[in-house]
C-alpha positions as CSV (number, residue, x, y, z in Angstrom):
1,V,-79.4,107.3,-66.8
2,Y,-83.2,107.1,-66.2
3,S,-83.0,109.9,-63.5
4,I,-81.0,112.2,-65.7
5,S,-83.1,111.7,-68.8
6,G,-86.3,112.0,-66.7
7,W,-85.5,115.6,-66.1
8,M,-85.8,116.3,-69.8
9,K,-89.2,117.5,-70.9
10,W,-88.8,116.3,-74.5
11,K,-91.4,114.8,-76.7
12,Y,-89.5,111.5,-77.0
13,T,-88.2,111.2,-73.4
14,R,-89.1,107.5,-73.1
15,W,-87.3,106.6,-76.3
16,I,-84.3,108.6,-75.2
17,R,-84.2,106.9,-71.9
18,H,-84.2,103.4,-73.5
19,A,-81.6,104.4,-76.0
20,L,-79.3,105.8,-73.4
21,A,-79.6,102.7,-71.2
22,L,-78.8,100.4,-74.2
23,F,-75.8,102.6,-75.1
24,V,-74.4,102.3,-71.5
25,V,-74.9,98.5,-71.5
26,A,-73.2,98.2,-74.9
27,L,-70.3,100.5,-73.8
28,S,-69.9,98.4,-70.6
29,V,-69.7,95.1,-72.6
30,V,-67.1,96.6,-75.0
31,G,-65.1,97.8,-72.0
32,L,-65.2,94.4,-70.3
33,Y,-64.2,92.6,-73.5
34,K,-61.2,95.0,-74.0
35,A,-60.2,94.5,-70.4
36,G,-60.2,90.7,-70.9
37,F,-63.1,89.8,-68.6
38,I,-65.1,88.5,-71.6
39,R,-63.4,85.9,-73.8
40,D,-64.2,84.7,-77.3
41,S,-63.8,81.0,-78.3
42,E,-60.3,81.6,-79.8
43,Q,-59.1,83.2,-76.5
44,L,-60.4,80.2,-74.6
45,K,-58.5,77.9,-76.9
46,T,-55.2,79.7,-76.5
47,Y,-53.2,77.9,-73.9
48,S,-50.6,80.6,-73.4
49,D,-53.3,82.9,-72.2
50,S,-52.7,83.4,-68.4
51,R,-56.3,83.3,-67.4
52,E,-58.1,80.4,-65.8
53,K,-59.3,77.3,-67.7
54,N,-62.8,76.1,-67.0
55,G,-61.5,73.2,-65.0
56,E,-59.5,75.5,-62.7
57,I,-62.6,77.7,-62.1
58,I,-64.7,74.6,-61.4
59,S,-62.1,73.1,-59.0
60,T,-61.5,76.4,-57.2
61,N,-65.3,77.0,-56.6
62,R,-65.7,73.4,-55.3
63,I,-62.7,73.7,-53.0
64,I,-64.0,77.0,-51.5
65,N,-67.5,75.6,-51.0
66,E,-66.4,72.3,-49.5
67,H,-63.9,73.6,-46.9
68,D,-63.8,76.0,-44.0
69,D,-61.7,79.1,-44.7
70,F,-57.9,78.6,-44.6
71,T,-58.0,74.9,-44.1
72,Y,-56.5,74.2,-47.5
73,T,-53.7,75.4,-49.9
74,I,-53.9,75.6,-53.7
75,L,-50.6,75.1,-55.5
76,S,-50.8,76.6,-58.9
77,P,-49.7,79.6,-61.1
78,V,-51.2,82.9,-60.1
79,N,-54.5,82.3,-62.0
80,E,-56.7,81.6,-59.0
81,L,-55.1,83.9,-56.5
82,R,-57.6,86.7,-56.6
83,M,-60.5,84.2,-56.7
84,M,-59.5,82.4,-53.5
85,E,-57.2,84.6,-51.5
86,L,-59.9,85.6,-49.0
87,Y,-60.8,81.9,-48.3
88,G,-57.6,79.8,-48.4
89,Y,-53.8,79.8,-48.9
90,H,-52.0,79.9,-52.2
91,Y,-48.6,78.4,-53.0
92,E,-47.1,79.5,-56.4
93,S,-45.9,76.8,-58.7
94,I,-42.7,78.6,-59.7
95,V,-41.7,79.1,-56.0
96,L,-42.0,75.4,-55.5
97,L,-39.8,74.6,-58.5
98,H,-37.1,77.1,-57.4
99,K,-37.0,75.4,-54.0
100,L,-36.9,72.0,-55.5
101,E,-33.7,72.9,-57.3
102,H,-31.9,72.8,-53.9
103,V,-33.2,69.4,-52.7
104,T,-30.4,67.3,-54.1
105,D,-27.4,69.4,-53.1
106,A,-28.4,70.7,-49.6
107,K,-28.7,69.2,-46.1
108,M,-32.2,68.6,-44.8
109,S,-32.7,71.0,-41.9
110,G,-35.5,73.1,-40.6
111,R,-39.0,73.8,-42.0
112,V,-40.1,76.3,-44.6
113,N,-42.8,78.8,-43.6
114,I,-44.8,79.0,-46.9
115,Y,-46.5,82.2,-45.8
116,N,-43.2,84.1,-45.4
117,D,-41.2,83.2,-48.5
118,N,-37.8,84.9,-48.8
119,A,-34.4,84.3,-50.3
120,D,-33.3,82.2,-47.3
121,D,-36.3,79.9,-47.6
122,L,-35.5,79.2,-51.2
123,E,-32.2,77.7,-50.1
124,D,-33.9,75.3,-47.7
125,P,-34.6,71.9,-49.3
126,N,-37.5,71.1,-46.9
127,I,-40.9,72.1,-48.1
128,F,-43.8,71.8,-45.7
129,I,-47.3,73.1,-46.4
130,P,-49.1,73.0,-43.0
131,T,-52.7,72.6,-44.1
132,K,-54.6,69.3,-44.1
133,Y,-55.6,69.7,-47.8
134,V,-53.2,70.6,-50.6
135,Y,-54.7,71.0,-54.1
136,I,-52.2,70.8,-57.0
137,Y,-53.2,72.3,-60.4
138,L,-51.8,70.8,-63.6
139,E,-52.6,71.9,-67.1
140,K,-52.5,69.2,-69.8
141,E,-53.4,71.2,-72.8
142,P,-50.6,71.6,-75.4
143,V,-48.7,74.9,-75.7
144,S,-48.2,76.2,-79.3
145,V,-45.1,78.3,-79.7
146,N,-42.8,79.5,-82.4
147,Y,-39.2,79.4,-81.4
148,N,-36.4,80.5,-83.8
149,G,-38.8,80.2,-86.7
150,V,-39.9,76.7,-85.9
151,D,-43.4,75.8,-84.7
152,Y,-43.8,73.5,-81.7
153,V,-46.8,71.9,-80.1
154,L,-45.6,71.2,-76.6
155,V,-47.4,68.8,-74.2
156,P,-46.2,68.6,-70.6
157,D,-43.7,65.7,-70.6
158,K,-40.2,64.5,-69.6
159,T,-38.5,66.6,-72.2
160,G,-40.0,69.8,-70.8
161,A,-39.0,68.7,-67.3
162,K,-35.4,68.7,-68.3
163,I,-35.4,72.4,-69.4
164,K,-34.1,74.8,-66.8
165,V,-36.6,76.3,-64.5
166,P,-37.6,79.9,-65.6
167,E,-36.0,82.6,-63.5
168,G,-37.8,85.2,-61.6
169,L,-41.4,85.5,-60.3
170,S,-43.0,87.6,-63.0
171,V,-45.9,86.6,-65.2
172,S,-43.4,85.7,-68.0
173,V,-42.5,82.5,-66.2
174,Y,-46.0,81.2,-67.1
175,S,-45.9,82.2,-70.8
176,G,-45.1,80.2,-73.9
177,V,-42.2,77.8,-73.5
178,N,-41.8,78.7,-69.8
179,R,-45.4,77.6,-69.1
180,W,-44.7,74.2,-70.8
181,V,-41.6,73.8,-68.6
182,V,-43.4,74.7,-65.4
183,M,-46.2,72.3,-66.1
184,S,-43.8,69.5,-67.2
185,R,-41.9,69.8,-64.0
186,I,-45.1,69.9,-61.9
187,K,-46.3,66.8,-63.7
188,A,-43.0,65.0,-62.9
189,W,-43.1,66.1,-59.3
190,V,-46.7,65.0,-58.8
191,E,-45.9,61.6,-60.3
192,A,-43.0,61.2,-57.8
193,L,-45.4,62.2,-54.9
194,E,-47.8,59.5,-56.0
195,K,-45.1,56.9,-55.6
196,L,-44.0,58.2,-52.2
197,Y,-47.5,58.9,-50.7
198,P,-49.9,56.8,-52.7
199,E,-52.4,56.6,-49.9
200,A,-52.6,60.4,-49.5
201,I,-52.8,61.8,-53.1
202,S,-55.7,61.3,-55.5
203,V,-57.3,63.0,-58.5
204,Y,-59.9,65.5,-57.3
205,Y,-61.1,66.8,-60.7
206,E,-60.0,66.1,-64.3
207,D,-61.0,67.0,-67.8
208,K,-59.2,66.9,-71.2
209,D,-57.3,70.1,-70.5
210,F,-56.7,70.1,-66.7
211,V,-56.3,67.9,-63.7
212,C,-56.5,68.8,-60.0
213,Y,-54.8,66.5,-57.4
214,R,-55.7,66.5,-53.7
215,L,-53.1,65.7,-51.1
216,I,-54.6,64.9,-47.7
217,Q,-52.1,65.3,-44.8
218,G,-52.2,64.1,-41.2
219,S,-51.1,66.1,-38.1
220,V,-47.6,66.0,-39.4
221,P,-47.4,67.4,-43.0
222,Y,-45.5,65.5,-45.7
223,N,-42.1,66.9,-46.8
224,L,-42.8,68.0,-50.4
225,G,-39.1,68.8,-51.0
226,I,-38.3,65.6,-52.8
227,D,-36.0,64.5,-55.5
228,Y,-38.4,64.1,-58.4
229,G,-35.7,63.2,-60.9
230,Y,-35.3,66.5,-62.6
231,N,-34.2,68.8,-59.8
232,D,-30.7,69.4,-61.3
233,Y,-31.6,69.5,-65.0
234,A,-31.0,72.8,-66.7
235,E,-31.0,72.2,-70.4
236,E,-31.9,75.0,-72.9
237,F,-35.0,74.7,-75.0
238,G,-34.1,73.0,-78.3
239,Q,-31.1,71.2,-76.8
240,S,-33.2,68.0,-76.4
241,D,-34.9,66.3,-79.2
242,Q,-38.5,67.6,-79.5
């Protein structure tokens, strides 16, 4: 902007240069806001928004800075993927839940390669994540939704864990009621892990909206394909008392 305007031999060249520079900055800010890179307070409060919460950003930064590259795995929705994919492994929450549906009705055989997920892997009840550190992200903030004309404020709980796992791998599995179901089931699964491996799992970070658990594994990774009490539940939303 300064170079282009410098060519102009006008009386008010300096004023024009400053005005053009301010215009470009303002235009850039508007573009970033429209694209969703800048959020206002209401957007930050909206739980159904698929972008990261502050706790997720803080945790991801800490994890990246504390560990050598690719010595850890973050288990979460897709929020953090672009932020950490060059530094560590990512395991998607919905993929885990789909695999857990097969734990109680299949024979335990073989290991799952988490970096080459396919339809066959989803049928295998064993789930091994071969990194020493596994970080599990759980959102605690309520989900506000309107379903069939009724307003609900849904906190991850046992009721949500009974609702059937959302189908597919699109972003819709992390929206509205589906996000509540995913977080409710992850919560139940983590609580079951804590009972099985109490010496290995602990809270790494927590605030009022979010908690990050850390699982530390030995040379032989834990089998995360466990019966967490809700593997076979497939109720419809509204079927259970809210």
